[in-house]
C-alpha positions as semicolon CSV with decimal commas, in nm:
position;residue;x (nm);y (nm);z (nm)
1;M;14,027;12,473;8,646
2;A;14,394;12,497;8,553
3;N;14,349;12,176;8,357
4;K;14,073;12,335;8,148
5;I;14,292;12,637;8,074
6;Q;14,584;12,412;7,981
7;R;14,362;12,213;7,749
8;R;14,249;12,534;7,582
9;A;14,613;12,637;7,534
10;D;14,694;12,295;7,385
11;F;14,397;12,330;7,151
12;W;14,565;12,622;6,973
13;K;14,910;12,468;6,941
14;P;15,009;12,437;6,574
15;R;15,048;12,060;6,587
16;N;14,679;12,038;6,678
17;L;14,551;12,277;6,412
18;A;14,517;12,008;6,145
19;R;14,304;11,799;6,378
20;V;14,101;12,105;6,473
21;S;14,031;12,197;6,111
22;N;13,939;11,834;6,039
23;C;13,702;11,850;6,331
24;V;13,543;12,167;6,202
25;V;13,475;11,999;5,868
26;I;13,326;11,694;6,041
27;C;13,115;11,909;6,270
28;V;12,984;12,117;5,981
29;E;12,889;11,795;5,805
30;L;12,706;11,690;6,122
31;R;12,522;12,022;6,148
32;H;12,189;11,840;6,171
33;L;12,296;11,757;6,527
34;P;12,298;12,024;6,795
35;F;12,623;12,213;6,746
36;N;12,761;12,138;7,093
37;A;12,695;11,767;7,053
38;S;12,875;11,772;6,719
39;V;13,178;11,943;6,869
40;L;13,190;11,706;7,165
41;N;13,162;11,397;6,944
42;C;13,425;11,540;6,719
43;F;13,682;11,607;6,990
44;N;13,614;11,286;7,178
45;A;13,682;11,081;6,865
46;D;14,055;11,029;6,849
């Protein structure tokens, strides 16, 4: 549980924002997929 909270905190750190915004673009482009699947694929792709 603490790990999940920590990951959420890391998600919003400025150094990750570029990756996050990239992900959002990718996920919007993949909007033909279910949204959750798009997000998961996006964040699992490093």
